[in-house]
N, C-alpha and C positions, 0 to 999 in steps of 0.2 A: 803322614802315614809311615814314611820310611823311618823317621825317628822313633815312632811307636814300635815298629817291628824290631828295630835295633835294640831298643830297651828290653823288649820281651825276650829277644834272643840272649841278651846279656844275663837277664835274670835266670833264664833256663840253664845257661852254662854255669852260672854261680851255684845254682841248686844241684847240678850234676857234680860239681867239685865238692860241695858239702857232703853229698852222699858217698863220694869216693873216699873222703877223709874219714867219715864214720866207719865205712867198710874196712879201711886200712887199720884203724885202731882195733876193731873187732877181730880182724884176721891176725894181727900181731899178738893179741892176747890169746887167741886160739892156737897160735903156733906152738906155744909151750905145752899144749895139751896133745896136739896131733903130731908134733914133731916136724921134721923137715918136709916142706910141701911147696911145690912150685906155685900153687894158687895163692898161698899165704904170702910168698915173696912178691908176687905180682901185685897183690892188693896193697902191700906196704909201699912198694916203689910208686905205684899210682897215687897213693895218698901223699907221699913226700912231694911229688910233682904238683899235685893239686894244691898243697899248702902254699907253694911258691906262686903258682898261677892265680891263686885266690887272694894273694897279698902283693899287689903291684909294688908297694913301697919296699917290702922285704926283697922282692925280686930285683928291684933297681939298686938297692944299697949293697946287696951281695951278688951283683951281676957276675963277678969273677968266679965266685963259688958256684953260682948257678950254671954258668956256661961250661966250667971245667969239670963239674961233678954231677949236678942234677940232670942236665941234658944228656949226659953220657950213660945214665942208668938204662939198663935194658930190661925188657919184659919177655925176652925170648926164652925158649926151653933148653938152649944149648948150654952145656956145662961150662964151656970156656967163657961165655958171656956172663954166666952166673958167678964164676970165680972172680972175674974182673969187677963185677958189681959189688962183691963182698969187700974188695979192697977200696973201691970208691965210697962205699957206705961207711967204712971205718974212717977213712980220711974226712968224709963229710961230717961225721960225728965229732971228730976232733975240732974241725973248723967251726962248727956250730957251737961247741962248748966254749971256744975262745970268744966267739961273738956274744954268747950269753953273758959271759963274765964282763965283757966290755960294756954291754948295754946296761947291765945291772949296776956297774960303777957309775955310768952316766946318770941313771935314774937316781941313785943315791946322792950324787953330787947336785943334781937339779933340785931334789927335795930339800937338801940342806940350804941351798941358795935361796929357794923360795921361802923357806921358814925364816931365813935371816932378813930378807928384804921384802918379803910378802908380795913379790911379783916376779914374773918371769923376766930374766935378763934379755935385752934386745939383741945381744951379741951372739946368742946361741943360734946354731943352724936350725932349719925347720925340722930335721930329723930328731932334734933333741926335745921336741915337744913331748910333754909327759904322757899324753894319751897315746900318741903314735909309738913312743918308745915302749910303753907297756904292752900295746898290741903286738909289736914286733917281738918282744920278749916272750910273750905267750906262744906265738907261732913257732919261734925257734925251739922252745921247750918241747912242743908237740913233735917237731921234726926230730929232735934228739931222741925222744921217746920211741918214735917209729924206727930210727936207726938201731936203737937197742933191741927192738923186736926182731929186726932183720938179723942182727948179729947173733941173737940167742935162739934163732929158729931151730937150731940143731939140738938144743938142750931139752931133753925129755925127762929130766930128773926132778922136776918141780913136784912138790907135794900135791896130792889130789885136792886137798882143801884150797890151796892157793890157786890151783888150776880152775876149780869150780868158781872161786871168787872172781878170778879174772874173766872167766866166761860170762858170769852174771853181770859184772861191771861193763863188759864190752857190749853185751846185749842191751843193757839199760841205756848206755850211751848211744848205741845204734838206733834204738827205738825212741829215745828222748824221754825215758821214764825217770821220774823224780822220786827216790825212795822216801823222802820226807813227807811230801804231799800225797804220795801213793797215786799220782796222776801223771799225765804226759805234758811236757813243757812245750812241745812243738819244735824243739831244736833237733830232733831226730827225724826219722822217716815217718813217724806216726804223728798225726795231728794232736795238738794239745786238747785237753778236755774242754776248755773254753771255746776253742775253734770248732770242735765237733758239735758242741751245744749250739753255737751261733749258726752253723750250717744247718743243723737240724731244725732250728726255729725258722730260718729262711725257707727251707724246703717245705715245711708245714704251711707257711704263709703262701708260698707259691701254689700249693695244692688247693688250699681253701679259696683263695681269690680266683684261681682258675676255674674251680667248680662253680663259684658264684657267677662268674661271667658266662659259663657255658649253660647253666641251668636257669638263670633268671629269665622270666618270660617277657621282659620289656628291654628295649634297646638302649635307653638312656643310660649313659655311664659305661657302656660296654667298651668303648674305645679307651676310656681312662683306665679301666681294669686291664685291658689288653696291653697297653703301654706299660702299666705298672708291673705286670707279670713278666712280659717279654723283655722289656728294655731296662728294667730296674732290678727286680728280684733275681731273675735267672742270670743276669750278668754278674751278680755278686755272689752267686752260689759257689761253694768250695773256696771262698776267699777268707773264711774264718772270721775272727773278731774284727779285723780291719774292715772287711767288706760289710759286716753287720753294722758297724758304726756309720759308714758312708751311706748305707741303705736307709737307716733310720733318720737321716737328715732330710730325706725326701718322702719316705713312706707315709708319715702322718698327714703331710700336706696333700698328697695325692688321694688318700682315703677321705679326707675332709672335703676335697673337691668333688669326689664321687657322691658323697652323701648330700652335698649342697646341690648338685645337679638333679639328683632324684627328688629332693624336697621341692625344688623350684618347679619341676615338671608336675608334681602332684598338686602344688598350690595353684599353678596356672589352670590345670584341668578343673579343680574344685571351684575356682572363681568363675570360670565360664559356665559350669553347670548351675551354680547358684544364680548367676545373672539370667540364664535362660529360664530357670524356674520362676524367678521373680517377674520376668516379662510375661510368661504364660499366665501367671496368677492375675497380674494387672489386666491383661487382655480379657480374661474370663470375667473379671468383675465388671469391666466396662460393657461388654456385650450383654451380660446378664441384666444390666440396669436400663437397657434401651427401652424395652417394653416389659414391665414386670410380670405381666400375665401371659407373655408370649411363650410358646412351647420351647423355642430355641434357648430361652434363658436358663432352662434347667430347674426352674422354680415353679413349674406348673402345678396347680393344686387339682385334686380330684373333682372338687365341686367349684368350678370357676364359672362365675356369672358372665354372660355376654357383655362385652364392653364396646361401646361405640366411641371411636376416636374421631376428633376433628381433623379437618384437612391439614391444619397447621401442625398438629401433633404428629401426624403421619409423615409430613414433609421433614419435620425436625428429626424424626427417627431415621429416615432415609439418609439425611445428611450425616448423622452420627455414625450410622453403619458404614457408609462409604468412607468416612474418615478412618474408622477402625480398620477397615479393609485395606486402605492405603498403608496404614501403619504396619499391619501384618505382612503385607507384600514387601514393604521396605525392609523389615527385619528378616524376612525369608530370603530376600535377595542378598542382604549382608551375610547371612549364614551360608548360603550357597556359594557366594563369592569367596568367603573365608575358607570353605571346605572344598574348593576347586583343586583337587589333588593333582590334576594334570598341569595346572599353571602355578600353583603355590607350592614350591618345593620345600619351603620351611614347614608348612602345615603337613605335607607328605611325610617329612622326617619326624615331626612330632607324633603323628598317628602311628607311624612304624615303630616308634619307641615304646608304644603301649604293649602290654602282654597280648598274646594271640587272641584270647577270647574277647577281651575288651576292644582290641583293634577290629575284630570282625563285627562286634556290636556297633561300633562307631560307623564303620563303612555301611552297614545295613541301615543305620539311622539316617546317615547323610543321603542315601539313595531314597529313603522313605520321605524325608523332608523335601527333597527336590521333586519327587513324584507328586506329593500332596500340594506343593506350591503350584505346580502346573494345573492340577485338578482344581485348586482354589481359584486360580485365574480363569479357568474355563467356566467353572460353575458361577463365579461372580459375574462374568460377562453374560452368561446365559440368564442369570437372575435379573441382571440389569436390563437386558433386552426384553425379558418377560415383563418386567415392571413397566418399561416404556410402552410395550404393546398393550398391557392391561390398562395403563393410563389413557392411551389413545382410544382403546375400546370403550372404557368407561365414559370418556368425554363424548365419543361418538354416540354411545347409547343414550347418554343424558341429553345430548342435542336432539337425537331422534325422538326420545321420549318427550322432550320439551315441545318439539314440533307436533308430535302426535297429540299431546295433551292440549296444546293451543288449538289445533285443528278440531279436536273433539269438542272442546269448550265452545268454539265458534259455531260449530255445527249444532250443538245442543241449544246454544243461545238463539241461533237463527231459527231453529225449529220451534223453540218456545215463543219467540216473537211472532212467528208465523201463526202458531196456534192461537196466541193471544189476539192477533189481528182478526183471525177467523172468528173467534168468539165475540170480539167487539163488533165485528161486521154483522154477525148474526144477531147480536143484541140490538144493534142499530136498526137492522131491518125489522125487528119485532117492535121496536119503539115508534117507528115512523107511522104505522097504521094507527097506533094509539094516539099519536099527536094529531093526526088528521081527524079522527073521530072526536077527539076532545074539542076541536075547533067547532064542529057542528053542534055539539051540545052546548057550548058556551054561546 
């Protein structure tokens, strides 16, 4: 963290130096127009110091010049200090001119040597490296130019056209305007056109994705969008083209992840609904086929003839219904266990991810299923108890009827036998006198 803060501070200081340099050039060019001005001289002096501070190699190689002249420059308003600065600026300009000539000679020698041997000689010092020498040369030329601005700050005799040209050139440099492309390069205080475009696109994406996150009615993917907006897009805002490139290394992957999460959630819900619908249709078909003419089947016809079922048929129907009831209770228990939102945190999260209307519908449906499951269990138990009671009652009635029928039959038979005996006895009594009289006649 300390290293990151240090790097951030160094970048901030470097940016300040860059602005001081641009301001110094603009002030120097304006000096010929406004004449002698303490603000112009201060800006030029600050720009000279910034050039050395912003180029450590230049500062190190010219440390004698830096310590004897640059560090002694003053930004005070005292005329004595300003007069002394004029002398130091003049001396500094001469020393810089000598250094420019020296470095130009080294560069020329180095280029000739490279052209001859097609490689850099190992004996040259590190300061003789072509890129470093060229960078140092450009910095010294800028310092010399600033010294010239300072020395000529009292000259107000420039032609108006030159003054306006210098003013425009200074403003263009200060702002970073490129006359050829008619746009901003980003080297001044104004963002380049490309940087502003990139920041505009990132700002637009931040607004769009933030609105999606805040207005979507389901929770799935919200954390992905939150991290994408807060940790990625917003952190790269105002970083121009470089930030835009870094952002788009991650942005498509994060959006793809968001779309994948939403699709997975939709597919999971669709699969569960289709599975539930299939189970309900299967259960309805099974129940409807238990007794084709039963009113519960839903296929009752208006003109249904009375049907007498055998005991075996009824027992088979009871067994099937109880099996279907167990299947229904098993599925209901699985459903209630899966939607136990107090215990199943994963299901609670999944339900909360739905939009508000669908979430409320699901919660109402789960309560309804739980309530109907309890009612089904209670009604099934009551029907089973009623069935057993009816079975016992029918058996008892049949036994009672059997006994009653047997008793009545026995009574009727006994009465018939009794009457028959009486008739036979009466017939016998009538036949005996006839038998006796018949014996007399014979």
